[in-house]
DSSP file (Angstrom, degrees, kcal/mol; ACC not computed):
  #  RESIDUE AA STRUCTURE BP1 BP2  ACC     N-H-->O    O-->H-N    N-H-->O    O-->H-N    TCO  KAPPA ALPHA  PHI   PSI    X-CA   Y-CA   Z-CA
    1    1 A M              0   0    0      0, 0.0     2,-0.2     0, 0.0    20,-0.0   0.000 360.0 360.0 360.0 130.7  -35.2   94.3   50.2
    2    2 A D        +     0   0    0      2,-0.0    15,-1.6    30,-0.0    16,-0.6  -0.547 360.0 150.6 -81.4 150.7  -31.9   92.7   49.3
    3    3 A G  E     -A   16   0A   0     13,-0.2     2,-0.4    -2,-0.2    13,-0.2  -0.972  34.5-135.2-169.8 166.8  -29.9   94.2   46.5
    4    4 A D  E     -A   15   0A   0     11,-1.7    11,-3.3    -2,-0.3     2,-0.5  -0.998  14.1-157.6-135.7 135.8  -26.5   94.8   45.2
    5    5 A V  E     +A   14   0A   0     -2,-0.4     2,-0.3     9,-0.2     9,-0.2  -0.963  15.1 171.3-120.5 129.4  -25.0   98.0   43.7
    6    6 A K  E     -A   13   0A   0      7,-2.5     7,-3.5    -2,-0.5     2,-0.4  -0.921  26.6-126.5-129.3 156.7  -22.0   98.2   41.4
    7    7 A K  E     -A   12   0A   0     -2,-0.3     2,-0.4     5,-0.2     5,-0.2  -0.876  16.1-174.7-105.6 138.6  -20.5  101.0   39.4
    8    8 A A  E >  S-A   11   0A   0      3,-2.9     3,-1.4    -2,-0.4     2,-0.4  -0.822  71.4 -61.5-126.3  88.5  -19.9  100.8   35.7
    9    9 A G  T 3  S-     0   0    0     -2,-0.4    -1,-0.0     1,-0.2     0, 0.0  -0.595 120.0 -15.9  67.2-122.5  -18.1  104.1   35.0
   10   10 A D  T 3  S+     0   0    0     -2,-0.4    32,-0.5    -3,-0.1     2,-0.5   0.222 120.5  95.0 -97.4  15.0  -20.6  106.8   36.0
   11   11 A V  E <   -Ab   8  42A   0     -3,-1.4    -3,-2.9    30,-0.1     2,-0.5  -0.914  65.4-145.0-109.9 129.4  -23.6  104.4   36.0
   12   12 A A  E     -Ab   7  43A   0     30,-2.6    32,-2.9    -2,-0.5     2,-0.6  -0.813  13.7-157.5 -89.4 128.2  -24.8  102.7   39.1
   13   13 A V  E     -Ab   6  44A   0     -7,-3.5    -7,-2.5    -2,-0.5     2,-0.6  -0.940   5.6-164.3-111.0 118.3  -26.1   99.2   38.4
   14   14 A V  E     -Ab   5  45A   0     30,-3.3    32,-3.3    -2,-0.6     2,-0.7  -0.904   5.2-157.5-107.1 120.7  -28.6   97.9   41.0
   15   15 A L  E     -Ab   4  46A   0    -11,-3.3   -11,-1.7    -2,-0.6     2,-0.5  -0.877  11.9-147.2 -96.2 115.9  -29.3   94.2   41.1
   16   16 A L  E     -A    3   0A   0     30,-2.1    33,-0.5    -2,-0.7   -13,-0.2  -0.730  14.3-174.1 -83.3 125.6  -32.7   93.5   42.7
   17   17 A L        +     0   0    0    -15,-1.6   -14,-0.2    -2,-0.5    -1,-0.1   0.613  53.2  90.2 -98.4 -14.7  -32.5   90.2   44.5
   18   18 A E        -     0   0    0    -16,-0.6    31,-0.1     1,-0.1     3,-0.1  -0.441  68.8-140.0 -80.9 156.8  -36.2   89.8   45.6
   19   19 A E  S    S+     0   0    0     31,-0.2    32,-3.5    -2,-0.1    33,-1.6   0.672  85.1  41.5 -88.7 -19.0  -38.8   88.1   43.5
   20   20 A T  E     -e   52   0B   0     31,-0.2     2,-0.4    30,-0.2    33,-0.2  -0.951  55.5-165.3-129.9 150.5  -41.5   90.6   44.3
   21   21 A L  E     +e   53   0B   0     31,-2.2    33,-2.0    -2,-0.3    36,-0.4  -0.894  43.9 126.8-132.1 100.8  -41.7   94.4   44.6
   22   22 A E  S >> S-     0   0    0     -2,-0.4     3,-1.9    31,-0.2     4,-1.2  -0.806  74.3 -70.8-147.9-179.3  -44.9   95.3   46.3
   23   23 A A  T 34 S+     0   0    0      1,-0.3     4,-0.4    -2,-0.2     3,-0.2   0.798 121.8  61.5 -52.4 -34.3  -46.5   97.2   49.2
   24   24 A S  T 34 S+     0   0    0      1,-0.2    -1,-0.3     2,-0.1     4,-0.1   0.741 122.2  18.4 -70.1 -22.7  -45.1   94.7   51.7
   25   25 A N  T <> S+     0   0    0     -3,-1.9     4,-1.8     2,-0.1    -1,-0.2   0.288  92.2 104.5-129.1  10.6  -41.5   95.4   50.9
   26   26 A I  H  X S+     0   0    0     -4,-1.2     4,-2.7    -3,-0.2     5,-0.2   0.853  78.8  55.1 -65.3 -35.8  -41.6   98.8   49.0
   27   27 A N  H  > S+     0   0    0     -4,-0.4     4,-2.4     2,-0.2    -1,-0.2   0.879 106.8  51.1 -67.1 -36.3  -40.2  100.8   51.9
   28   28 A E  H  > S+     0   0    0      2,-0.2     4,-2.3    -3,-0.2    -1,-0.2   0.923 112.2  46.9 -63.1 -44.1  -37.1   98.6   52.2
   29   29 A F  H  X S+     0   0    0     -4,-1.8     4,-2.3     2,-0.2    -2,-0.2   0.920 111.6  50.5 -64.2 -44.0  -36.5   99.0   48.5
   30   30 A K  H  X S+     0   0    0     -4,-2.7     4,-1.4     1,-0.2    -1,-0.2   0.915 111.2  48.6 -60.5 -43.8  -37.0  102.8   48.7
   31   31 A D  H  < S+     0   0    0     -4,-2.4    -1,-0.2     1,-0.2    -2,-0.2   0.894 111.2  50.4 -63.1 -40.6  -34.6  103.0   51.6
   32   32 A K  H  X S+     0   0    0     -4,-2.3     4,-0.5     1,-0.2    -1,-0.2   0.870 112.5  47.0 -64.4 -37.9  -32.0  100.9   49.7
   33   33 A M  H  X S+     0   0    0     -4,-2.3     4,-2.8     1,-0.2     5,-0.3   0.713  90.6  84.7 -78.7 -20.8  -32.3  103.1   46.6
   34   34 A E  H  X S+     0   0    0     -4,-1.4     4,-2.1     1,-0.2    -1,-0.2   0.913  93.8  41.1 -52.5 -53.7  -32.0  106.4   48.5
   35   35 A P  H  > S+     0   0    0      0, 0.0     4,-2.2     0, 0.0    -1,-0.2   0.864 114.0  54.9 -65.4 -31.7  -28.2  106.6   48.6
   36   36 A V  H  X S+     0   0    0     -4,-0.5     4,-1.1     1,-0.2    -2,-0.2   0.927 111.7  43.5 -63.4 -44.7  -28.0  105.3   45.0
   37   37 A L  H  < S+     0   0    0     -4,-2.8    -1,-0.2     1,-0.2    -3,-0.2   0.823 113.9  51.6 -71.3 -31.9  -30.3  108.2   43.9
   38   38 A E  H  < S+     0   0    0     -4,-2.1    -2,-0.2    -5,-0.3    -1,-0.2   0.906 117.4  37.0 -68.1 -42.0  -28.5  110.7   46.0
   39   39 A E  H  < S+     0   0    0     -4,-2.2     2,-0.3    -5,-0.2    -2,-0.2   0.530 116.2  49.0 -93.8  -8.0  -25.0  109.8   44.7
   40   40 A N     <  -     0   0    0     -4,-1.1     3,-0.1    -5,-0.1    33,-0.1  -0.906  45.1-166.7-134.5 157.2  -25.8  109.1   41.0
   41   41 A T  S    S+     0   0    0    -31,-0.4    33,-2.2    -2,-0.3     2,-0.5   0.579  84.5  55.6-111.2 -20.7  -27.5  110.6   38.1
   42   42 A K  E     +bc  11  74A   0    -32,-0.5   -30,-2.6    31,-0.2     2,-0.4  -0.964  67.2 174.0-119.1 121.4  -27.5  107.4   35.9
   43   43 A V  E     -bc  12  75A   0     31,-2.1    33,-2.4    -2,-0.5     2,-0.4  -0.987  16.9-165.5-133.0 135.7  -29.0  104.2   37.2
   44   44 A V  E     -bc  13  76A   0    -32,-2.9   -30,-3.3    -2,-0.4     2,-0.6  -0.978  10.7-154.3-115.3 130.4  -29.7  100.8   35.7
   45   45 A C  E     -bc  14  77A   0     31,-2.6    33,-2.6    -2,-0.4     2,-0.7  -0.931   5.6-153.0-106.4 115.3  -32.0   98.4   37.5
   46   46 A D  E     +bc  15  78A   0    -32,-3.3   -30,-2.1    -2,-0.6     3,-0.2  -0.793  17.2 177.2 -87.7 113.3  -31.2   94.7   36.7
   47   47 A M    >   +     0   0    0     31,-2.7    34,-0.8    -2,-0.7     3,-0.7  -0.094  33.3 127.2-111.9  33.2  -34.6   93.0   37.3
   48   48 A N  T 3  S+     0   0    0      1,-0.2    -1,-0.2    32,-0.2    31,-0.1   0.636  80.7  41.6 -69.9 -11.8  -33.7   89.4   36.2
   49   49 A R  T 3  S+     0   0    0    -33,-0.5     2,-0.5    -3,-0.2    -1,-0.2   0.536  88.3 103.8-107.1  -9.8  -35.0   88.0   39.5
   50   50 A V    <   +     0   0    0     -3,-0.7    31,-0.5     1,-0.2    34,-0.3  -0.622  35.6 169.3 -82.1 124.0  -38.2   90.1   39.9
   51   51 A R        +     0   0    0    -32,-3.5     2,-0.3    -2,-0.5   -31,-0.2   0.627  63.8  28.9-105.3 -19.9  -41.3   88.1   39.0
   52   52 A F  E     +e   20   0B   0    -33,-1.6   -31,-2.2    31,-0.1     2,-0.4  -0.994  52.3 179.0-149.2 135.9  -44.0   90.5   40.2
   53   53 A I  E     -e   21   0B   0     -2,-0.3   -31,-0.2   -33,-0.2     2,-0.1  -0.998  15.4-155.3-133.4 131.8  -44.4   94.3   40.7
   54   54 A D     >  -     0   0    0    -33,-2.0     4,-2.1    -2,-0.4     3,-0.3  -0.369  41.0 -87.6 -96.0-176.8  -47.6   95.9   42.0
   55   55 A S  H  > S+     0   0    0      1,-0.2     4,-2.4     2,-0.2     5,-0.2   0.815 126.4  58.3 -62.9 -31.1  -48.8   99.5   41.4
   56   56 A T  H  > S+     0   0    0      2,-0.2     4,-1.7     1,-0.2    -1,-0.2   0.922 108.1  46.2 -64.0 -43.4  -46.9  100.7   44.4
   57   57 A G  H  > S+     0   0    0    -36,-0.4     4,-2.0    -3,-0.3    -2,-0.2   0.899 111.2  52.2 -65.2 -41.2  -43.7   99.4   42.9
   58   58 A C  H  X S+     0   0    0     -4,-2.1     4,-1.7     1,-0.2    -2,-0.2   0.922 109.7  48.4 -61.3 -44.7  -44.5  100.9   39.5
   59   59 A S  H  X S+     0   0    0     -4,-2.4     4,-2.0     1,-0.2    -1,-0.2   0.840 107.6  56.4 -67.3 -31.1  -45.2  104.4   40.9
   60   60 A L  H  X S+     0   0    0     -4,-1.7     4,-2.3     2,-0.2    -1,-0.2   0.913 104.8  51.5 -66.2 -41.0  -41.9  104.2   42.8
   61   61 A F  H  X S+     0   0    0     -4,-2.0     4,-2.4     1,-0.2    -1,-0.2   0.894 108.6  52.3 -61.8 -38.3  -40.0  103.6   39.6
   62   62 A L  H  X S+     0   0    0     -4,-1.7     4,-2.4     1,-0.2    -1,-0.2   0.911 109.0  49.4 -62.3 -41.5  -41.7  106.7   38.1
   63   63 A S  H  X S+     0   0    0     -4,-2.0     4,-2.2     2,-0.2    -2,-0.2   0.880 109.7  51.8 -67.1 -36.3  -40.6  108.8   41.1
   64   64 A F  H  X S+     0   0    0     -4,-2.3     4,-2.4     2,-0.2     5,-0.2   0.933 110.1  49.4 -61.9 -45.3  -37.1  107.5   40.7
   65   65 A L  H  X S+     0   0    0     -4,-2.4     4,-2.7     1,-0.2    -2,-0.2   0.936 111.2  48.1 -60.2 -48.1  -37.1  108.5   37.1
   66   66 A K  H  X S+     0   0    0     -4,-2.4     4,-1.7     1,-0.2    -1,-0.2   0.903 111.5  51.1 -60.3 -41.5  -38.4  112.0   37.8
   67   67 A R  H  X S+     0   0    0     -4,-2.2     4,-0.6     1,-0.2    -1,-0.2   0.916 112.9  44.6 -63.2 -43.9  -35.8  112.5   40.5
   68   68 A L  H ><>S+     0   0    0     -4,-2.4     5,-2.7     1,-0.2     3,-0.9   0.874 109.5  56.0 -69.4 -36.9  -33.0  111.5   38.3
   69   69 A Q  H ><5S+     0   0    0     -4,-2.7     3,-2.0     1,-0.3    -1,-0.2   0.842  98.3  61.8 -65.1 -32.1  -34.3  113.6   35.4
   70   70 A K  H 3<5S+     0   0    0     -4,-1.7    -1,-0.3     1,-0.3    -2,-0.2   0.787 106.4  46.5 -62.6 -25.2  -34.2  116.6   37.6
   71   71 A K  T <<5S-     0   0    0     -3,-0.9    -1,-0.3    -4,-0.6    -2,-0.2   0.146 126.1-105.7 -99.3  16.9  -30.5  116.1   37.9
   72   72 A E  T < 5S+     0   0    0     -3,-2.0    -3,-0.2     1,-0.2    -2,-0.1   0.829  88.3 108.0  61.1  36.0  -30.3  115.5   34.1
   73   73 A G      < -     0   0    0     -5,-2.7     2,-0.3    -8,-0.2   -31,-0.2  -0.276  51.7-147.3-117.2-154.4  -29.8  111.8   34.5
   74   74 A G  E     -c   42   0A   0    -33,-2.2   -31,-2.1    -2,-0.1     2,-0.4  -0.986  12.0-117.6-169.3 175.8  -32.0  108.8   33.9
   75   75 A L  E     -c   43   0A   0     -2,-0.3     2,-0.3    21,-0.2   -31,-0.2  -0.996  23.2-172.4-130.7 130.8  -33.1  105.3   34.8
   76   76 A K  E     -c   44   0A   0    -33,-2.4   -31,-2.6    -2,-0.4     2,-0.4  -0.912  13.0-144.4-121.6 151.0  -32.9  102.2   32.6
   77   77 A I  E     -cd  45  99A   0     21,-2.3    23,-2.9    -2,-0.3     2,-0.3  -0.944  21.3-178.0-114.4 134.4  -34.3   98.7   33.2
   78   78 A C  E     +cd  46 100A   0    -33,-2.6   -31,-2.7    -2,-0.4    23,-0.2  -0.938  54.1  12.0-132.5 159.3  -32.4   95.6   32.1
   79   79 A C  S    S-     0   0    0     21,-2.0    22,-0.1    -2,-0.3    -1,-0.1   0.816  74.0-177.9  53.9  41.5  -32.9   91.9   32.1
   80   80 A P        -     0   0    0      0, 0.0   -32,-0.2     0, 0.0    -1,-0.2  -0.400  26.7-119.1 -70.7 146.4  -36.6   91.9   33.0
   81   81 A T     >  -     0   0    0    -34,-0.8     4,-2.9   -31,-0.5     5,-0.2  -0.363  36.8 -99.1 -70.7 163.8  -38.4   88.7   33.4
   82   82 A A  H  > S+     0   0    0      1,-0.2     4,-2.6     2,-0.2     5,-0.2   0.897 122.3  50.3 -56.7 -44.8  -41.3   88.1   31.0
   83   83 A P  H  > S+     0   0    0      0, 0.0     4,-2.1     0, 0.0    -1,-0.2   0.906 114.3  44.7 -63.0 -38.6  -44.0   89.2   33.5
   84   84 A V  H  > S+     0   0    0    -34,-0.3     4,-2.9     2,-0.2     5,-0.2   0.925 113.8  49.4 -70.1 -44.0  -42.2   92.4   34.4
   85   85 A K  H  X S+     0   0    0     -4,-2.9     4,-2.5     1,-0.2     5,-0.2   0.924 111.8  49.1 -60.5 -44.4  -41.4   93.2   30.7
   86   86 A N  H  X S+     0   0    0     -4,-2.6     4,-2.5    -5,-0.2    -1,-0.2   0.919 113.5  46.4 -61.8 -44.4  -45.1   92.6   29.7
   87   87 A L  H  X S+     0   0    0     -4,-2.1     4,-2.1    -5,-0.2     6,-0.2   0.945 114.0  47.1 -62.8 -49.0  -46.3   94.9   32.5
   88   88 A F  H  <>S+     0   0    0     -4,-2.9     5,-2.3     1,-0.2     6,-0.9   0.874 113.7  48.4 -63.4 -37.4  -43.8   97.6   31.8
   89   89 A T  H ><5S+     0   0    0     -4,-2.5     3,-1.1    -5,-0.2    -1,-0.2   0.928 110.4  50.9 -67.1 -44.5  -44.6   97.5   28.1
   90   90 A M  H 3<5S+     0   0    0     -4,-2.5    -2,-0.2     1,-0.3    -1,-0.2   0.859 112.8  46.7 -60.2 -35.7  -48.3   97.6   28.7
   91   91 A M  T 3<5S-     0   0    0     -4,-2.1    -1,-0.3    -5,-0.2    -2,-0.2   0.499 115.9-114.0 -86.3  -3.8  -47.9  100.6   30.9
   92   92 A G  T X>5S+     0   0    0     -3,-1.1     4,-1.1    -4,-0.5     3,-0.9   0.577  77.6 130.7  82.7   9.2  -45.6  102.4   28.4
   93   93 A F  H 3>X +     0   0    0     -5,-2.3     4,-3.2     1,-0.2     5,-0.9   0.782  61.1  69.5 -66.7 -25.7  -42.6  102.2   30.7
   94   94 A D  H 345S+     0   0    0     -6,-0.9     4,-0.4     1,-0.2     5,-0.3   0.852 103.2  44.3 -60.5 -32.6  -40.5  100.9   27.9
   95   95 A R  H <45S+     0   0    0     -3,-0.9    -1,-0.2     3,-0.1    -2,-0.2   0.796 117.3  45.6 -80.1 -29.6  -40.8  104.3   26.3
   96   96 A L  H  <5S+     0   0    0     -4,-1.1   -21,-0.2     1,-0.1    -2,-0.2   0.936 131.6  13.5 -77.3 -48.9  -40.1  106.1   29.5
   97   97 A F  T  <5S-     0   0    0     -4,-3.2    -3,-0.2   -23,-0.1    -2,-0.1   0.839  97.6-121.4 -95.8 -39.5  -37.1  104.1   30.9
   98   98 A G      < -     0   0    0     -5,-0.9   -21,-2.3    -4,-0.4     2,-0.5   0.383  19.1-134.6  88.3 125.0  -35.9  102.0   28.1
   99   99 A I  E     -d   77   0A   0     -5,-0.3     2,-0.3   -23,-0.2   -21,-0.2  -0.970  24.5-170.9-118.2 125.6  -35.9   98.3   28.6
  100  100 A Y  E     -d   78   0A   0    -23,-2.9   -21,-2.0    -2,-0.5     6,-0.0  -0.864  29.2-136.3-122.5 149.4  -32.8   96.4   27.6
  101  101 A K  S    S+     0   0    0     -2,-0.3     2,-0.3   -23,-0.2    -1,-0.1   0.829  89.2  29.1 -70.9 -32.7  -31.9   92.7   27.3
  102  102 A T  S  > S-     0   0    0      1,-0.1     4,-1.8   -24,-0.1     5,-0.1  -0.857  75.7-120.3-128.6 161.1  -28.5   93.0   29.0
  103  103 A R  H  > S+     0   0    0     -2,-0.3     4,-3.0     1,-0.2     5,-0.3   0.904 114.2  57.1 -61.3 -41.6  -26.8   95.3   31.5
  104  104 A E  H  > S+     0   0    0      1,-0.2     4,-2.7     2,-0.2    -1,-0.2   0.900 106.4  48.4 -59.5 -42.8  -24.2   96.3   28.8
  105  105 A E  H  > S+     0   0    0      2,-0.2     4,-1.4     1,-0.2    -1,-0.2   0.914 112.9  48.1 -64.2 -42.3  -27.0   97.5   26.5
  106  106 A A  H  < S+     0   0    0     -4,-1.8     4,-0.4     2,-0.2    -2,-0.2   0.922 113.8  45.9 -65.8 -43.8  -28.6   99.5   29.3
  107  107 A I  H >< S+     0   0    0     -4,-3.0     3,-1.5     1,-0.2     4,-0.3   0.928 111.7  52.8 -63.2 -44.4  -25.3  101.1   30.4
  108  108 A G  H >< S+     0   0    0     -4,-2.7     3,-1.5     1,-0.3    -1,-0.2   0.759  94.9  70.4 -62.7 -26.0  -24.4  101.8   26.8
  109  109 A A  T 3< S+     0   0    0     -4,-1.4    -1,-0.3     1,-0.3    -2,-0.2   0.695  91.0  61.1 -66.8 -17.8  -27.8  103.6   26.3
  110  110 A F  T <         0   0    0     -3,-1.5    -1,-0.3    -4,-0.4    -2,-0.2   0.638 360.0 360.0 -81.2 -13.9  -26.5  106.4   28.6
  111  111 A K    <         0   0    0     -3,-1.5    -1,-0.2    -4,-0.3    -2,-0.2   0.474 360.0 360.0 -88.3 360.0  -23.6  107.2   26.2
């Protein structure tokens, strides 16, 4: 899975470049996120290109959140496409992660 990681102060911002996050590419995404989760406590995932997430992808985001919370950090989601936002809202992820329209709002939510 392609992605780009930038820092905004003490927040790591991950731009997901793939259109799907599913069983076929989940291990690549997990490997890409490993150093981000090791080195940071606050992470924002910019999902403006992701059009589909399956249950494997959803459970991976939950595991990321739990891992960051153990370090007293968190995970925020920003710029979701309509299908991703609808899925995350239906599953209650909006209450767990916080879903924001912009990167700036998601980063600001950590302050």
